[in-house]
DSSP file (Angstrom, degrees, kcal/mol; ACC not computed):
  #  RESIDUE AA STRUCTURE BP1 BP2  ACC     N-H-->O    O-->H-N    N-H-->O    O-->H-N    TCO  KAPPA ALPHA  PHI   PSI    X-CA   Y-CA   Z-CA
    1    1 A M              0   0    0      0, 0.0     2,-0.0     0, 0.0     5,-0.0   0.000 360.0 360.0 360.0 130.8   54.2   89.1   77.0
    2    2 A S     >  -     0   0    0      1,-0.1     4,-2.4     4,-0.0     5,-0.2  -0.320 360.0-106.4 -70.8 159.7   53.4   91.6   79.8
    3    3 A G  H  > S+     0   0    0      1,-0.2     4,-1.8     2,-0.2     5,-0.1   0.832 118.6  51.3 -55.2 -37.2   56.0   93.5   81.6
    4    4 A S  H  > S+     0   0    0      2,-0.2     4,-2.5     1,-0.2     5,-0.2   0.913 107.6  52.1 -71.5 -40.3   55.7   91.5   84.7
    5    5 A M  H  > S+     0   0    0      1,-0.2     4,-2.3     2,-0.2    -2,-0.2   0.863 108.2  52.0 -60.5 -38.6   56.0   88.3   82.9
    6    6 A E  H  X S+     0   0    0     -4,-2.4     4,-2.4     2,-0.2    -1,-0.2   0.917 109.8  50.6 -61.9 -40.3   59.3   89.6   81.2
    7    7 A L  H  X S+     0   0    0     -4,-1.8     4,-2.4     2,-0.2    -2,-0.2   0.913 113.6  42.7 -60.1 -48.4   60.6   90.4   84.7
    8    8 A F  H  X S+     0   0    0     -4,-2.5     4,-2.7     1,-0.2    -1,-0.2   0.790 111.5  56.0 -76.1 -26.5   59.8   87.0   86.1
    9    9 A G  H  X S+     0   0    0     -4,-2.3     4,-2.4    -5,-0.2    -2,-0.2   0.945 111.0  45.3 -71.0 -39.7   61.2   85.3   82.9
   10   10 A G  H  X S+     0   0    0     -4,-2.4     4,-2.3     2,-0.2    -2,-0.2   0.925 114.9  45.9 -62.7 -44.6   64.5   87.2   83.5
   11   11 A L  H  X S+     0   0    0     -4,-2.4     4,-3.2     2,-0.2     5,-0.2   0.891 112.8  50.4 -69.5 -36.4   64.7   86.4   87.1
   12   12 A A  H  X S+     0   0    0     -4,-2.7     4,-2.2     1,-0.2    -2,-0.2   0.904 110.6  51.6 -62.9 -38.2   63.7   82.7   86.3
   13   13 A E  H  X S+     0   0    0     -4,-2.4     4,-0.9     2,-0.2    -2,-0.2   0.906 111.3  46.6 -64.6 -41.1   66.5   82.7   83.7
   14   14 A Y  H >< S+     0   0    0     -4,-2.3     3,-0.7     1,-0.2     4,-0.4   0.956 113.8  47.5 -55.4 -54.6   69.0   84.1   86.3
   15   15 A L  H >< S+     0   0    0     -4,-3.2     3,-1.8     1,-0.3    -2,-0.2   0.873 106.3  58.9 -61.0 -35.1   68.0   81.6   88.9
   16   16 A A  H >< S+     0   0    0     -4,-2.2     3,-1.1     1,-0.3    -1,-0.3   0.788  96.5  61.2 -64.2 -29.9   68.2   78.8   86.4
   17   17 A G  T << S+     0   0    0     -4,-0.9    -1,-0.3    -3,-0.7    -2,-0.2   0.615 102.8  54.1 -76.9  -9.1   71.8   79.5   85.7
   18   18 A H  T X  S+     0   0    0     -3,-1.8     3,-1.8    -4,-0.4    -1,-0.2  -0.030  72.8 152.2-118.8  37.7   72.5   78.8   89.4
   19   19 A L  T <   +     0   0    0     -3,-1.1    23,-0.2     1,-0.2     3,-0.1  -0.319  66.4  32.2 -55.4 140.3   70.9   75.3   89.7
   20   20 A G  T 3  S+     0   0    0     21,-3.8    -1,-0.2     1,-0.3     2,-0.2   0.202  90.3 126.1  97.5 -20.0   72.6   73.2   92.4
   21   21 A R    <   -     0   0    0     -3,-1.8    20,-2.8    20,-0.2     2,-0.4  -0.527  63.2-119.2 -81.9 141.9   73.5   76.3   94.6
   22   22 A E  E     +AB  40  73A   0     51,-0.8    51,-3.1    18,-0.2     2,-0.3  -0.634  45.3 171.8 -73.0 131.0   72.4   76.5   98.3
   23   23 A V  E     -AB  39  72A   0     16,-3.0    16,-1.6    -2,-0.4     2,-0.5  -0.980  40.1-142.5-142.3 155.1   70.1   79.4   98.9
   24   24 A I  E     -AB  38  71A   0     47,-2.1    47,-2.3    -2,-0.3     2,-0.4  -0.975  27.7-165.2-109.5 117.2   67.8   81.2  101.3
   25   25 A A  E     -AB  37  70A   0     12,-3.1    12,-3.1    -2,-0.5     2,-0.4  -0.852   5.7-152.6-107.0 135.9   64.8   82.7   99.4
   26   26 A E  E     -AB  36  69A   0     43,-2.7    42,-3.0    -2,-0.4    43,-1.0  -0.897  15.8-173.4-108.6 133.6   62.6   85.3  101.1
   27   27 A F  E     -AB  35  67A   0      8,-2.5     8,-2.9    -2,-0.4     2,-0.6  -0.956  18.6-146.2-129.7 145.1   58.9   85.5  100.0
   28   28 A R        -     0   0    0     38,-2.6     2,-0.5    -2,-0.4     5,-0.1  -0.963  17.1-179.9-113.9 122.7   56.2   87.9  100.8
   29   29 A C    >   -     0   0    0     -2,-0.6     3,-0.9     4,-0.3     2,-0.1  -0.933  59.3 -46.6-125.8 106.2   52.8   86.3  101.0
   30   30 A G  T 3  S-     0   0    0     -2,-0.5     0, 0.0     1,-0.2     0, 0.0  -0.420 105.9 -36.5  73.5-147.8   50.0   88.9  101.8
   31   31 A S  T 3  S+     0   0    0     -2,-0.1    -1,-0.2    -3,-0.1    -3,-0.0   0.397 106.6 109.0 -89.4  -3.9   50.6   91.3  104.6
   32   32 A E  S <  S-     0   0    0     -3,-0.9    -3,-0.2     1,-0.2     3,-0.1  -0.199  81.2 -76.9 -68.5 164.4   52.4   89.0  106.8
   33   33 A E        -     0   0    0      1,-0.1    -4,-0.3    -5,-0.1    -1,-0.2  -0.192  64.6 -84.4 -56.6 152.3   55.9   88.9  107.7
   34   34 A P        -     0   0    0      0, 0.0     2,-0.5     0, 0.0    -6,-0.2  -0.228  39.0-136.9 -58.9 147.9   58.3   87.5  105.1
   35   35 A V  E     -A   27   0A   0     -8,-2.9    -8,-2.5    -3,-0.1     2,-0.5  -0.932  13.5-153.6-107.3 130.2   58.7   83.8  104.9
   36   36 A R  E     -Ac  26  87A   0     50,-0.8    52,-2.8    -2,-0.5     2,-0.4  -0.880  10.4-173.2-106.1 128.4   62.2   82.4  104.5
   37   37 A K  E     -Ac  25  88A   0    -12,-3.1   -12,-3.1    -2,-0.5     2,-0.3  -0.964   5.6-161.4-123.1 143.0   62.9   79.0  102.8
   38   38 A A  E     +A   24   0A   0     50,-1.1     2,-0.3    -2,-0.4   -14,-0.2  -0.901  32.2  86.2-122.3 147.0   66.2   77.3  102.6
   39   39 A G  E    S-A   23   0A   0    -16,-1.6   -16,-3.0    -2,-0.3     2,-0.5  -0.932  72.5 -44.4 155.8-175.8   67.6   74.6  100.5
   40   40 A T  E     -AD  22  52A   0     12,-3.1    12,-2.4    -2,-0.3     2,-0.7  -0.707  51.4-122.8 -82.8 126.5   69.3   73.6   97.2
   41   41 A L  E     + D   0  51A   0    -20,-2.8   -21,-3.8    -2,-0.5   -20,-0.2  -0.634  44.1 161.3 -76.8 115.4   67.9   75.2   94.2
   42   42 A T  E     +     0   0A   0      8,-2.8     2,-0.3    -2,-0.7    -1,-0.2   0.654  58.1  15.7-113.9 -19.5   67.0   72.1   92.0
   43   43 A E  E     - D   0  50A   0      7,-1.0     7,-3.0     2,-0.0     2,-0.4  -0.989  54.7-170.3-161.4 140.6   64.4   73.5   89.3
   44   44 A V  E     + D   0  49A   0     -2,-0.3     5,-0.2     5,-0.2   -25,-0.0  -0.988  11.1 168.8-138.0 127.4   63.4   76.9   88.0
   45   45 A K        -     0   0    0      3,-2.8     3,-0.3    -2,-0.4    -2,-0.0  -0.762  52.4 -90.1-124.7 171.9   60.5   77.5   85.6
   46   46 A P  S    S+     0   0    0      0, 0.0   -34,-0.2     0, 0.0   -35,-0.1   0.780 123.7  29.0 -51.5 -34.2   58.9   80.9   84.6
   47   47 A G  S    S+     0   0    0      1,-0.2    17,-2.1    17,-0.1    18,-0.6   0.540 125.8  15.8-107.4 -13.2   56.4   80.9   87.5
   48   48 A Y  E     - E   0  63A   0     -3,-0.3    -3,-2.8    15,-0.2     2,-0.3  -0.995  51.8-147.3-160.0 161.9   58.1   79.0   90.2
   49   49 A L  E     -DE  44  62A   0     13,-3.0    13,-2.9    -2,-0.3     2,-0.5  -0.904  18.9-134.9-130.4 163.0   61.4   77.5   91.7
   50   50 A V  E     -DE  43  61A   0     -7,-3.0    -8,-2.8    -2,-0.3    -7,-1.0  -0.971  12.2-162.3-123.9 129.8   61.9   74.3   93.8
   51   51 A L  E     -DE  41  60A   0      9,-2.8     9,-2.2    -2,-0.5     2,-0.6  -0.937   7.7-152.4-111.1 123.6   64.2   74.2   96.9
   52   52 A R  E     -DE  40  59A   0    -12,-2.4   -12,-3.1    -2,-0.5     2,-0.8  -0.863   9.2-143.4 -92.0 123.8   65.4   70.7   98.2
   53   53 A D  E  >> - E   0  58A   0      5,-3.1     4,-2.4    -2,-0.6     5,-1.0  -0.859   9.3-155.8 -91.2 117.9   66.1   70.5  101.9
   54   54 A D  T  45S+     0   0    0     -2,-0.8    -1,-0.1     1,-0.2   -15,-0.1   0.670  86.9  54.9 -63.1 -22.3   69.1   68.3  101.9
   55   55 A M  T  45S+     0   0    0      1,-0.1    -1,-0.2     3,-0.1    36,-0.0   0.869 122.4  23.7 -81.1 -38.2   68.4   67.2  105.5
   56   56 A S  T  45S-     0   0    0     -3,-0.3    -2,-0.2     2,-0.2    -1,-0.1   0.531  96.7-132.3-105.9  -9.0   64.8   66.0  105.1
   57   57 A L  T  <5 +     0   0    0     -4,-2.4     2,-0.3     1,-0.2    -3,-0.2   0.909  59.9 140.8  54.6  45.0   65.2   65.4  101.3
   58   58 A R  E   < -E   53   0A   0     -5,-1.0    -5,-3.1    -7,-0.0     2,-0.4  -0.902  44.7-140.8-110.2 142.9   61.8   67.3  100.8
   59   59 A D  E     -E   52   0A   0     -2,-0.3     2,-0.5    -7,-0.2    -7,-0.2  -0.874  10.0-160.1-110.1 140.9   61.2   69.6   97.9
   60   60 A T  E     -E   51   0A   0     -9,-2.2    -9,-2.8    -2,-0.4     2,-0.4  -0.983   9.9-145.5-123.8 126.0   59.3   72.9   98.3
   61   61 A V  E     -E   50   0A   0     -2,-0.5     2,-0.4   -11,-0.2   -11,-0.2  -0.746  22.0-168.0 -83.5 129.5   57.7   74.6   95.3
   62   62 A C  E     -E   49   0A   0    -13,-2.9   -13,-3.0    -2,-0.4     2,-0.2  -0.964  20.5-117.7-128.0 142.5   57.9   78.4   95.7
   63   63 A S  E     -E   48   0A   0     -2,-0.4   -15,-0.2   -15,-0.2     4,-0.1  -0.499   8.9-154.4 -75.9 139.7   56.1   81.2   93.6
   64   64 A L  S >  S+     0   0    0    -17,-2.1     3,-1.0    -2,-0.2   -16,-0.2   0.727  93.4  69.4 -78.2 -29.3   58.4   83.6   91.8
   65   65 A E  T 3  S+     0   0    0    -18,-0.6    -1,-0.2     1,-0.2   -17,-0.1   0.824 105.5  38.6 -57.4 -35.4   55.6   86.1   92.0
   66   66 A H  T 3  S+     0   0    0    -39,-0.0   -38,-2.6   -37,-0.0    -1,-0.2   0.361  88.4 119.5 -96.2  -1.0   56.2   86.4   95.8
   67   67 A L  E <   +B   27   0A   0     -3,-1.0   -40,-0.2   -40,-0.2     3,-0.1  -0.496  26.6 163.3 -71.0 130.7   59.9   86.2   95.7
   68   68 A C  E     +     0   0A   0    -42,-3.0     2,-0.3     1,-0.4   -41,-0.2   0.795  61.3   9.9-110.6 -45.7   61.7   89.2   97.1
   69   69 A F  E     -B   26   0A   0    -43,-1.0   -43,-2.7     2,-0.0     2,-0.4  -0.977  49.4-165.3-136.9 149.6   65.3   88.1   97.8
   70   70 A V  E     -B   25   0A   0     -2,-0.3     2,-0.5   -45,-0.2   -45,-0.2  -0.986   8.0-162.9-134.0 122.1   67.6   85.2   97.2
   71   71 A T  E     -B   24   0A   0    -47,-2.3   -47,-2.1    -2,-0.4     2,-0.3  -0.929  14.0-148.6-110.5 127.7   70.9   84.8   99.1
   72   72 A F  E     -B   23   0A   0     -2,-0.5     2,-0.4   -49,-0.2   -49,-0.2  -0.709  13.2-166.6 -92.3 135.9   73.5   82.3   97.4
   73   73 A Y  E     -B   22   0A   0    -51,-3.1   -51,-0.8    -2,-0.3     5,-0.1  -0.962  25.9-107.0-125.8 151.2   75.8   80.3   99.5
   74   74 A L    >   -     0   0    0     -2,-0.4     3,-2.5     1,-0.2     4,-0.2  -0.386  61.3 -74.4 -66.9 149.5   78.9   78.3   98.7
   75   75 A S  T 3  S+     0   0    0      1,-0.3    -1,-0.2     2,-0.1   -54,-0.1  -0.221 120.9  12.2 -53.5 126.9   78.3   74.6   98.9
   76   76 A G  T 3  S+     0   0    0     -3,-0.1    -1,-0.3     1,-0.0    -2,-0.1   0.461 105.5  92.7  86.6   1.3   78.2   73.4  102.6
   77   77 A T    <   +     0   0    0     -3,-2.5    -2,-0.1     2,-0.1    -3,-0.1   0.321  44.7 124.3-105.3   6.7   77.9   77.0  104.0
   78   78 A L  S    S-     0   0    0     -4,-0.2     2,-0.1    -5,-0.1   -55,-0.1  -0.554  74.2-109.5 -73.3 125.8   74.2   77.4  104.3
   79   79 A P    >   -     0   0    0      0, 0.0     3,-1.1     0, 0.0     2,-0.4  -0.282  29.4-134.6 -61.1 122.6   73.5   78.2  107.8
   80   80 A R  T 3  S+     0   0    0      1,-0.2    11,-0.1     2,-0.1     9,-0.0  -0.685  89.4  22.9 -81.6 131.1   71.8   75.2  109.5
   81   81 A G  T 3  S-     0   0    0     -2,-0.4    -1,-0.2     9,-0.2     6,-0.2   0.478 130.3 -62.2  86.5   1.6   68.8   76.3  111.6
   82   82 A G    <   -     0   0    0     -3,-1.1    -2,-0.1     1,-0.1   -58,-0.0   0.147  36.0-110.4 109.2 142.1   68.3   79.4  109.7
   83   83 A A  S    S+     0   0    0      1,-0.2    -1,-0.1    -4,-0.1    -3,-0.1   0.684 114.5  14.2 -82.0 -19.0   70.1   82.6  109.0
   84   84 A S  S    S-     0   0    0     -3,-0.1    -1,-0.2   -48,-0.0    -2,-0.1   0.086 109.4 -99.5-143.1  27.0   67.8   84.9  111.0
   85   85 A G  S    S+     0   0    0     -4,-0.2    -3,-0.0     1,-0.1    -2,-0.0   0.160 112.4  75.2  76.2 -16.5   65.9   82.6  113.1
   86   86 A S        +     0   0    0      2,-0.1   -50,-0.8   -49,-0.0     2,-0.3   0.187  61.0 123.3-109.2  15.3   62.9   82.6  111.0
   87   87 A T  E     -c   36   0A   0     -6,-0.2     2,-0.7   -52,-0.1   -50,-0.2  -0.582  58.1-136.3 -74.2 134.9   64.1   80.4  108.2
   88   88 A Q  E     +c   37   0A   0    -52,-2.8   -50,-1.1    -2,-0.3     2,-0.3  -0.806  43.9 140.3 -96.4 126.4   62.0   77.5  107.8
   89   89 A R        -     0   0    0     -2,-0.7     2,-0.1   -52,-0.1   -50,-0.1  -0.965  61.2 -82.3-156.8 152.8   64.0   74.3  107.3
   90   90 A A        -     0   0    0     -2,-0.3    -9,-0.2   -32,-0.1   -35,-0.1  -0.385  49.2-126.1 -66.1 140.1   63.4   70.9  108.5
   91   91 A E        -     0   0    0      1,-0.1     2,-0.2    -2,-0.1    -1,-0.1  -0.326  33.2 -89.4 -76.3 165.1   64.7   70.5  112.1
   92   92 A S        -     0   0    0      1,-0.1    -1,-0.1     2,-0.1   -36,-0.0  -0.525  24.8-139.3 -70.0 140.6   67.2   67.7  113.1
   93   93 A S  S    S+     0   0    0     -2,-0.2    -1,-0.1    -3,-0.1    -2,-0.0   0.507  71.3 108.1 -85.8  -4.1   65.5   64.5  114.1
   94   94 A A  S    S-     0   0    0      1,-0.1    -2,-0.1     3,-0.0     2,-0.1  -0.572  77.8-111.5 -73.1 134.3   68.2   64.0  117.0
   95   95 A P        -     0   0    0      0, 0.0     2,-0.2     0, 0.0    -1,-0.1  -0.384  32.0-105.4 -67.1 145.3   66.7   64.6  120.4
   96   96 A A        -     0   0    0     -2,-0.1     2,-0.5     1,-0.1     0, 0.0  -0.484  27.2-127.6 -69.1 141.0   67.8   67.6  122.3
   97   97 A Q        -     0   0    0     -2,-0.2     2,-0.3    -3,-0.1    -1,-0.1  -0.777  22.9-145.0 -90.2 122.8   70.1   66.9  125.2
   98   98 A A        -     0   0    0     -2,-0.5     2,-0.2     1,-0.1    -1,-0.0  -0.716  22.5-108.2 -89.7 143.7   68.7   68.6  128.4
   99   99 A A        -     0   0    0     -2,-0.3    -1,-0.1     1,-0.0     0, 0.0  -0.430  29.3-146.0 -64.4 132.5   71.2   70.0  130.9
  100  100 A Q        -     0   0    0     -2,-0.2     2,-0.0     6,-0.0    -1,-0.0  -0.905  15.6-127.3-102.1 124.8   71.3   67.9  134.0
  101  101 A P        -     0   0    0      0, 0.0     2,-0.3     0, 0.0     5,-0.1  -0.371  28.7-160.5 -64.3 148.6   71.9   69.9  137.3
  102  102 A T    >   +     0   0    0      6,-0.1     3,-1.0    -2,-0.0     7,-0.2  -0.839  47.5  16.6-126.0 163.4   74.9   68.7  139.4
  103  103 A G  T 3  S-     0   0    0     -2,-0.3     9,-0.2     1,-0.2     0, 0.0  -0.362 117.4 -41.2  74.9-154.4   75.9   69.1  143.0
  104  104 A R  T 3  S+     0   0    0      5,-0.1     2,-0.3     8,-0.1    -1,-0.2   0.115 111.4  96.5 -99.1  18.7   73.3   70.3  145.5
  105  105 A T  S <> S+     0   0    0     -3,-1.0     4,-1.1     4,-0.1     3,-0.2  -0.745  73.1  15.3-102.3 148.9   71.8   72.8  143.2
  106  106 A G  H  > S-     0   0    0     -2,-0.3     4,-1.5     1,-0.2     5,-0.1  -0.218 110.0 -49.9  83.1-178.5   68.7   72.4  141.1
  107  107 A R  H  > S+     0   0    0      2,-0.2     4,-2.0     1,-0.2    -1,-0.2   0.830 135.2  54.2 -62.9 -42.0   66.1   69.6  141.3
  108  108 A T  H  > S+     0   0    0     -3,-0.2     4,-1.7     1,-0.2    -1,-0.2   0.901 109.4  47.1 -66.7 -41.8   68.7   66.8  141.3
  109  109 A G  H  X S+     0   0    0     -4,-1.1     4,-1.6     2,-0.2    -1,-0.2   0.817 111.3  49.8 -59.8 -41.2   70.6   68.2  144.2
  110  110 A A  H  X S+     0   0    0     -4,-1.5     4,-2.3     2,-0.2    -2,-0.2   0.900 111.8  50.1 -66.0 -46.2   67.5   68.8  146.3
  111  111 A L  H  X S+     0   0    0     -4,-2.0     4,-2.3     1,-0.2    -2,-0.2   0.878 110.8  47.8 -60.7 -46.1   66.4   65.2  145.6
  112  112 A H  H  X S+     0   0    0     -4,-1.7     4,-1.7     2,-0.2    -1,-0.2   0.856 111.2  51.3 -67.0 -38.9   69.7   63.8  146.6
  113  113 A S  H  <>S+     0   0    0     -4,-1.6     5,-2.7     2,-0.2    -2,-0.2   0.928 110.7  50.6 -66.3 -47.4   69.7   66.0  149.9
  114  114 A V  H ><5S+     0   0    0     -4,-2.3     3,-1.7     1,-0.2    -2,-0.2   0.936 109.6  49.3 -59.6 -49.0   66.1   64.7  150.7
  115  115 A L  H 3<5S+     0   0    0     -4,-2.3    -1,-0.2     1,-0.3    -2,-0.2   0.818 109.2  51.4 -59.6 -33.8   67.1   61.2  150.3
  116  116 A N  T 3<5S-     0   0    0     -4,-1.7    -1,-0.3     2,-0.2    -2,-0.2   0.309 121.6-106.7 -86.7  10.1   70.2   61.6  152.5
  117  117 A G  T < 5S+     0   0    0     -3,-1.7     2,-0.3     1,-0.3    -3,-0.2   0.667  83.7 112.6  75.2  19.2   67.9   63.2  155.3
  118  118 A R      < -     0   0    0     -5,-2.7    -1,-0.3    -6,-0.2    -2,-0.2  -0.829  69.4-110.8-110.6 158.6   69.1   66.8  154.8
  119  119 A R    >   -     0   0    0     -2,-0.3     3,-1.3    -3,-0.1    -3,-0.0  -0.491  32.2-114.6 -76.8 156.7   67.5   69.9  153.5
  120  120 A A  T 3  S+     0   0    0      1,-0.2    -1,-0.1    -2,-0.1    -9,-0.0   0.839 117.1  55.1 -61.0 -36.8   68.7   71.2  150.1
  121  121 A D  T 3  S+     0   0    0      2,-0.0    -1,-0.2   -11,-0.0   -11,-0.0   0.483  93.6  86.9 -78.2  -8.1   70.1   74.4  151.7
  122  122 A Q    <         0   0    0     -3,-1.3    -4,-0.1     1,-0.1    -9,-0.0  -0.714 360.0 360.0 -93.5 146.1   72.4   72.3  154.3
  123  123 A P              0   0    0      0, 0.0    -1,-0.1     0, 0.0    -3,-0.1   0.428 360.0 360.0 -69.2 360.0   75.8   71.2  153.4
């Protein structure tokens, strides 16, 4: 077995001892910026690991060869929406609530003023 395979075997063995833990794994693929994947560590083999996104119930298979860092979290403490903004995780399917302007400011206030026969800048 080559030295690099022994290293990956040791890494795989270590990760396999932490199945069920929530993690953020950082990968380097080519010369691009690192890619972060978050989820529950469900399976580890000598060449890959599997992360389950508990929100979308999707599994992602990740190469150990490109793995740089793994951060372990206690159950229920994995940051939702990403630890550093670039973590790739399924987004919530709930629609975003838009802020509604009130009073005579913003578009809603201007519309009410026009309907009442006043300009938006008049009281």
